[in-house]
N, C-alpha and C positions, 0 to 999 in steps of 0.2 A: 550763849556762844562763848563768853568768858570762861564759864565752867568747863566747857569742852576743851578749850585751849589749855586750861590748867591741868586737866586730867591727862591730856596728850603729852604735856611737857614732863609728867611724872614717869611715864612708861620708858623703861630703859631697853629691855630686850626680851624676846620670846625664845625660850630654849626648849629643844625637843630632840628626840632621836631621829637620825636621818632615815631610819627604816619605817618610822611611823609619825609623820608630820600631822599636827592637828588641823586637818583640812577645814573643818567647820569654823574653827577660830580664825584661821587665815582668811577665809571667805568673808566672815562677818566683819573683820577689821577692814578688809578692802572695801566692802560696800559702805561701811561707816566712815570711810575717808581717814582711817587711822593708820599712820605709817608705823609698821612693826618691824624694827630691826630683828633679824633672826640669827639663832645660833643652833646648828644641828649636830653638835658634838656630844650630846648626852648619850649614855648607854641605853641599850634597847629596853631595859626594864625600868627606866626612870620615868617619873610622871612629867607631864609638860609643865613648864614653869614660866610665869610672867614676872619679870623683875622690874621693880620701880627704883627710881633714883634715890629714895630715902631708905633703901634696904629691904622694904617690904616685898614679900613674894606671894603669889597665888598659885595653887597647885591644881592640876586636873583639867581635862578638856572642857567639861561642862560648867565648871566653876568659872573658867576664863570666858566661855561663851555667854554665860549669864551676866558677867561683868560688862562685856561689850554691849550686850543687849540692853542693859539698863542705861548706859550712857548714850546709846544711839536710838533710844525709844523703840526698841524692837522686842521688848519683853512684856507686851500686853498693856492694856489700859487700866486694868484693875486686878485684884487678887485672884479672881476666878480665872481670868485669861492667863495669868502668870502660872497658876497651878496646872492648867491644861497644857501650856507650853512645856512645863516640867515633865508631864507624862510622856510627851513625845521625845524629849531629850533622853529620858530613861529607856524609851523603846528603840531609839536610833541605833545603838550598838548591835542589835540583832542582824543588821544588814551586813556586818562583817563576819557573821557566823555562817560558813559555807552551806551547811545542810539546811539552815532555816531561811536562806535568802529568798527563794521563790515563794515560800509561804508568806513571808513578810511583804513581798511585792504584791501578792494577791490581796492581803489585808489592806495595804495602802491604797491599792486600786479601787477596792470597794468603798473605802472611806471617802475617797475623792470624787465619787460619782457625781455629786452636785455641788462640790466645793471648789473654790478658787485657791484658798489657802488652808492650812491645817487648823488654825485657830481663828475663829470669828471671820471677819472679812478683811483682815490686814496681814501683810507680810510680816513675819516674825522670825526669831532665831529657831523656832520649831521647823520652819521651812528650810532654813539654812542647814540645820542638822541632818534632816532627811535627804535633802539634795546632795549634800557633801558625802553622806553615807553611800548613796547610789553611785555618784561620780567616782568615788574612791575605789570602787570595785573594777573600774576600767572596762575591759572588753566584755566582762560578764553582763554588766548592765547594758552596754551598747548593743549587744546581740539581742537582748530582750526588747530594747527600745526599737530596733529596726524591725523586729518581728511583729510589732504592734499588738503583742499579746495582752499587754496591760495598757489599754488606751487612755484611761483616766489618769493613770500615773505618768504616762508619757506626755500627755497634754500638759499636765502641771509642770513637769520637769522642763519641757520645751518653753513654756510660757516664762519661766524664770530665766531661762537662757536668752530668750528674746529681750526681756526687760533689763537684765543685768549682765549681758553678754561679755562686755569688756573685762569687768572685774573677775567674773567666773572663769573666762578663758585664760586670763593671765595666771590665776592661781593654779588651775588644773594643768596648764601647760608646764608649769614649773615643778609641781609636786606629785602629779599622777603619772606613773609609768605605765608601760604597756600591760603589766600584769596587776594593775591595781596600785595601791599606795606603795610608793617606793622612794628611792633616793631622788633628790632634786635633779631634774633634767635641764639641759640648756634651753633657755627661752626660745632660741632660734630654731630648735628642732621642730619637727612636724608634730611631735607629741602624740596624744592618743587620738583614736578615731573620733572621740567625743569632741576634742578640741578642733579637729579638722572640720567637722560638720557644724560646730557652733559658730564658725565664721560666717555661715549663712545667717540671715537675720533672725530666724526663729529656731535654729538648732535642729530642725527636722532633717530626716534623711531625704535623699533626692526624690524627684518626682515618682520614680518607680520603686523607691525604697530599696534599691540594690546596694549591696555593700561595695565600698570602694569608689562609688561615683562621687563626683565633686559638685558642690553647690555653685550655682552661677553667681552667688554673692561673694565669692572669694576674689575680690578685686580691691584695689586701693585707690583712694583719691590722690590726684597728682600733688606732690609737694606738701602733703598734709603732715602736720606736726601734732603729736599727742598733746591735748589740752589747749590747742590754739585754733581748732577748727570752729568756724561759726557759719551756720547754714540758715537758709530761710525757706519756708513754705509760703508761696505767694499766690494765693488764688485771687481771681477777680470776683468781686461780689455781684455777679450777674446771674447767679443760679445757685442751686444746691450742689453739695459735693457729690460726685459720682464715683463709680468704681475706678475709673482712670485716675482721677485726682487722688484717690486713696493710695494708689501705688506711689505717687510722688511724695505724699505726706509720710508714708511709712519708710520709704527709702531715706528721706531726710533724717527721720528719727534714728534709723539704724546707724547711719554714718556719724551722727552727732554722738550717739552713745559709744560707738566703737572707738572714736577718737577722744572720748571724754571732753567733748566740746559743747557748744550751745546751739540751740535751734530757736528761731523766732518765727512768729506768724506775721506776715505782712499782707495787708489787703491792697492790691494794685487797683486803686479806685480812680482811674484816670478817664473814665467814660461815663459821665452822668446820665447819658441817655439809657444805659442798660442797668445801672446799679441802684441798690436800695439798702436801707437799714435792715429790712426783712432778710435779705440775702446774707448780710453780715452776721446777724443773729443766728441764722440757721447753719451757716458755715462753721461758726464757733461750736454750735451744738454737735455738728457732725465730727469735728476735730476731737471733741471730748469723747464722743462715742467710740472713735478709733483708738482712744487711749494715748493720743499724741501729747507729749509733755513738752512745753515750750517756755522760754524765758519771759517773753513779753509779746504784746500785739502792737504792731505799728501800721501806719497807713502811708501810702505814697503821697496822699494829699497833705500829710504833715510837712512835706518838703516842697510844696508848690512855690513858695517865695524863692528858695534856693535854685529850683529848676528854672524859674523865669530869669533869675540873675545869670545862670549859666548860659541859657539860650542867648541872652543879650550879649554876653561876653563873646560867644562864638560868632555872632553877627559882627561885632566890632573887629574880631580877628580875621574876618573874611572866611571863616570856616562854616558859615551858614548864611542863608539868604531868604528873603521873603518872596514868595511866588504866588501870582494870581492866576496862573494857568488853570482853566477848568479841569475838574478832576478826571474826566474820561480822557481828555487830551493828554493830561499829565501821565496817566497810566500807559497810554500808547507810546509816548515819548520814552518812558523808562524802559518799556519792552524793546523798543527799537534803538536805544542808546543815543537818543537825540537830546542835546542840551536845551534847557528851557531858555526862553528869551530873557528871563529875569535873572539868569545865573550870574551875569556879570554886572548887575546893578551896583551902584556905589553903596558904600557903607551908610552914607547919609540917607539915601533913598530907602534902604532896608530898614533903618531905625525909624524912619518916618512911618512906614507901613506897619512896623512892629507896634508902634504906639496906637495906630488905628485898630489893630487886632486886640490889643489890651482893652481898649475902650469899647470894643464890640460894635463899632460903627458899621454902616452899610458897606463902606470901602473895606474895612477890616474883615468883614464876614466873607469877602471874596478871596481872602489870602490864607496862606499857610507858611510855616517856616520849614525849610528843608536844609539838611546837611549838605555841604559841598564836599562830596567824597569823590567818586569816579564813575562817570556816566558810561564809560566804555568797559567797565569791569565785567567779565563773564558771569560773575556772581551778581545777579540783579538786585540783591538786597543792598548792595553797596552803591547803587545808582541813585544817589541823592535822596535818601529816605526822608519822609516827613517827620519833623520833630514836634511841631505844635500846630493845632487846629483851633479855629473858633467854634464855640458851642455855647449859645445863650441859655441853655437849660440849666436850672439850679442843680447844685451838687447835693447829694443826700446827707453830707456831713457839714458842709460849709456854706450851703445856700447859694446865693447869687453873687458872691464876692468876686468870682472870676468869670471872664467871658472866653478865656482861652484855656486849653488843657493839653498837657504833653501826651505824646503817643507812648505806648508801652515800650517801643524800641528805643526811645530817648530816655524815658524815666528809669527803666530797669537797670541799665549799667551804671547810672548815676547813683541811685539809691543803694544798690548793692555795695558799691565802693564806700559810700559815705557811712553806711551802717556797719561797716567792718566785716561784711560777708567775705569768707575766704574761698568758698566754693559754691557756685550756682548750679544746682542740678536741674537740667532741662531735658525734656523728651527729645528724641532724635528727629522729630518733625521740624525742630528749630535749627537743624544742623547748618543749613545754608545761611542762617542769620548769626552764627557764631562769629564769623569774620567781621560782620557789622558791629556786633556787641563790643569786640575788642577795639575796633577802629574808633568807635564813639568814645570809649573810655580814654583812649590815647589822645584824641582831640581835646577832651575835657581836662587832660593833665591829671587824671586820677589814678589811684592805685589799681593795678590789674587784679581782677577776680578770675579765678580758674573756673572753667565750665566743665561739668561732668555730664555726659549724655547717658540716657537710658532709653530703652524702647518703650513706646507708648503701649498701654494695655488695651487691646481691642477684643471685643466679645462678639461671637456670632449672633446674627439677627438683632443687632443692637446699635443704636445711634448714641454717640457720646458728645456730639456737638451741642453746646448749650443753645445755640441759635435754633437748631432743629427741635431740641427738647422743649424750648419755649413755645414753638409752634403748636405742639401737642397740648400744652397747657392753655394757651390763648384760644385755641379752637375747640376746647373742651372735649378733646379726644381722650383725655385722662382727667382724673380728679385731683389735680395739683401735683406739686413736685414730689410728694411722698406717695404717689400712686404705686401700688405693688407691681405694676408693669414697667415702672421706670428703673433705670440702672443707678439711680441715686442711692446713697447710703441709707437714707430714710425709707426709700421705696423698697429696697431689697430686705431691709430689716423688718419692715412692716409685713412683707410677704412671709417672713418666718426664718430668715437667715440669722444665725448667731454671729455676732461680731467676731468671735473667736475663729469661726470658719472663714470669714472674709479675710481676716488678717493672715491666717495660715495660707490661704490660697494665693494672696497677692505676694507674700514674701517668698513663697516657693518659686515664683517666677524669676526672682533674683534681679540683679542689676545689669542684665545682659542688654546689649545694644541691638540684638536681633529682633526684627519685627515679628510679632506673634499674634495670631488670631485664636483666642481661647474659647473652648466650649464651656457653656454654663453647666453641663452635666458634671464636670469635675468639681466645681464649686459646691453644687448641691449634694454630691456624694460625700464630700468632707463634712458638710453640715449634718447629713444623716448620721454619720458616725458619732457626732457629738450629741445629738438629741435622742437617738434611739435608746441608748442605755438608761435614760433617766426620765423620759417624758411619760406621763400617765396614759393609760388606755381607757377609752370610752366606747360606747356603742351608738351607732346611728342607723336608721332605716329610711331609705328614700320613701317619701310620703305617697307619691303617685302609684296607684294600683297595688299598694301594699296588701299583703295576704294574711288573713287570720287563721291560725292553727289552734284548734281546740284539742286539748289533751284530756281524753276521757277519764283517765285515772290521775289527773293533775290535782294540785292542792285545792280543797274546797274553799279555803280562805287563803288570801295572799299572805305570804310570809317574807321576811327580809333577812338576808345574810350580809355580813360585812366581809368584803373580800379586798385583796390588795389592788391598787390602781395599776401596779406594775409588778408582775410575778417575780422579777429578779432584782427589784430595787425598792427596798423598804421606804426610802426617802420620798417616794411618790405619794405615800399616804394610802388611805383606804377609801372605799366607796360602798354605798349601800345598794344592793341589788335585790329587786323585788321579784318574787316568783309567783306566777298566777296560772290559772287553768287555761286561759286563752292568751296567746302571745302573737306578736306581729312578726312576720317574715318579709323580706324584700321580694318583690315580684319575680325578679330574675332567678332568685334561689328557689322559690316555690315552683316555678315552671320546669326546673331541672330535676325535680323529685318524681320518683315513680311509686306507684302503689306497692305497699309492703316493703318499701326500702327503709333501712335503718340509717338514721342520720345522727350527727352529734350536735347538740345545742351547747354552744360554748359557755363555759362557766356553770353548767348544770349537769349534763349527762346525755345519754342516748335516748332517742325516741324512734318509734316505728310508725310511719305514716300509713294509715289504714284506708283512708278515703280521700279522693280528690274530686271536687265538684267545680264545674265551670258554668257560669250563667251565659245568657245569650250575648252579653257584651264582652265575654271573654274573661270576666273576673273570677278568680279562684277562691275556693274555701277548702281548707284541709282539716281532717280529723286524724288523730293518732293516739298512741299510748306511750307513756314514759317507760323506758327500759334502762333504768339507772345502773343495773348490773352489767349492761353491755360494755364491750371494750371499744374505746375510742379509736383503737388501732385498726379496727376492721371496717370502719365507715369511710366512705369516699367523700361525703359532704360534711364539712364543719361549718355550721351556720351561726351567724349573729342573729340576735332576736331581741325584742323589747316586750315587756309586759303590757297588757292592755289595761292601762290605768290613766287617770287624769293628770298624773304627775309628770308625764313626758313633756319635754320642752321642744319648742319649734326651732328649727335650724335653717339657716341659709348658707349653703356650701358654695363657695366661690372658687372657680378655677380660672387661671389666666394663661394667655398665650403671648407670643412675641408680638410687638407692635408692627414689625415689618416681616415680609415673607421671603426675603433674600438674605443669605448668610452674610454677605458683605456688599455694601453699596459702593460701587466704584466711583472714583473721582470723576466729576462731570455728570454723573447719573442723578436723576431727581428722585429723592426718597419718596415723594408723593406718588410715584408710579408703582411702588412696592408696598403700599400700606396694607396691613392685614385687616380685612373687613370685619372680622369677628375675633376679639381678643379677650373676651370674658364669658363665662358660662355660669349660670346660677341654678342650683338644684335645691328644691325644698325638701327638707327631711325632718324626722323626729329624732330626738336624742334622749339618753337616759337622764333621769332627774338630777343626778350628781353634777351635771354640767351647769346647773344654776350657780355653782360656786366659782366658775371660771372668771378670771380677771383679764382685762385687756392686755394682750401681749403673751398670755399663757400659751405654751405649745403642748399639743397632745397628739395622740394617735387614735384615730377612729379605726377600730378593728376591721381588717379586711378592706379598708378604703385608703388609708394613707395618713400622712402627717398634716396637721392643721395648726394655724395660729389664730387665737381668738382676737378678732378685731373689734367686735361690738359684743360686750358681755350681756348677761341676762338683766333685763330691766323690768319687764312685766310679761305676763303670759301671752298677750296679744302681739308682742314685738319679738321677732326671732333673734336668736344668737347668731352673729355673723362669723363664720369661720373661713379663713383663707387657706386654700390647699398649698402645701409646701412641696415643691418638686423633690424627688429623692435621687435624682441622677439616672433613673431608668425610665421614667415616664415619657410616653410619646406626647408631643405637643400637637396642637391642631384639633379643632372641633368645630362643629357647625351649630 
């Protein structure tokens, strides 16, 4: 750190021509936290200069970029990585050469097919150079990005925009004009289309990808100051993170980055009956999966002593009281606006009962602490809400130290203010409680925290209530919180969703307050666009009633060819395909073939079926001849097949359906009445021998069947490989 401060103190000014600012240098400096005074008075043919206070000068864009890369640890971890970065720095200028631009985009798109960054697995000045080169062309790159012609390149570009949006937006808004690199523009101007769109959290075009449409993320936090915003993502550790929580987490991260502020994770662990360390551990795992970057982890239970002290102070001030009214009667009184008989008890009586609550005595267990707000307020959340309840259950972090626990409504406004939170992001379902939140903070005499509302993310045919999800777990309707039928992060990732697709989907929804019921098809369509260009292809045949085709002129001895696992993506590797005289076809394919029909055997060639035999049980046997000179363009049927060998592997293909049969369960409607009786289907199949090498989590495509994720890899021949079917956005759900 001392070295960085010394280096920064030596930099005097960056000089360049107004017509050609060194965008990559400016971006790198911004990301590295280096303040660069600029002078744009140089002539057009002058090299960029970095002046130091001792008179030393460095010349040239990439000399300056390497210099910043070294001091900011963005120049690789070893000599090989540094050399690879140099290669990309030398390549980057081609993006400014008009005729070569699209060819360069294609080259970059191919290279990024299975990569997150240009060199190794880390962000470096190579990424900065290429990103700046694209952004510097202004509308030319923007039109290509909107067209989605280069999906891998756009994905990479957008991911950097999502991660480093504030810095990138600021530099491009200042130095990128409408026709590419140009003279500095006013920061307050609308800037380029790239800048307008990058104010959305991921920098993608709008939902329809139409030019000129505005992202719903173009909103501001009230009274937010750059560098002073502090946010919290505050899940209750009573379940796993689900897709709805993901929206809250990513929104918090977006605003923290946009305002160059801080984000903390806080566990609201105020209900020991529902919470556990298992949930804490898995929530942290899910937060990491989403790529959420936070300053620290805190717990509401860290503040239990201060919360108890605050409750007692409010009792002494007459702003709270202890009530022993039975719960159901209390709820009715609140609905009807009837004051409790305990509301006007003396401070002494309240303190006496408060001590009974702290002790967890029989008398204390009958009581709760309520705020003395307004029992006649039309907003029922202000009708003397409960602040504290007795609960003799041990807490997952602090054991049996306490017999009383604060409610969320009481603890949240207190801890938000104490922890220095400037803005509390809450879904609009809490709207009626906002007045309560502010009133409680006011009674506590604490600094006001701004509330920013966003709409809750709801999905069709999906329950997001943790209480309801817990019912499925406890009643063994699913196999745990990571079940592929669950809307939890772990569940949908296990089903085959790429985290990148989840993030893109959620952030496309924006920070709108409008309630929305989203279709899963859109999410799976995004996922398909990510996995299809890179996932390897394999072959599987349904085992039941499979049909043997004997090729009369087939190879006398089996032979093997090495072919690509993906014809358009070398990074998928190669596979060994065995060719034999007898091969397996699927029953459905065999039944559709006619005598003397020419068909195409995929990855082999054409064959003509000469004979079809059917036994008394309806089982088929086919004979045919290879016609490898035949044209695949003339055949109607393109068939997958497997050789008749002992090397084939057993497969268990799993398909899943929604847990409920209704798009939306209305308020007051019992979800048990709309349970789906059949939510999974198992198909036994045979697969090519190359599938022995699959690892858990690998995604593949089974030719003519769809996309799958390997959940259980090959262990031994008697145990099947388990593959989970991945929806592609077009598949119909429902099966018997």
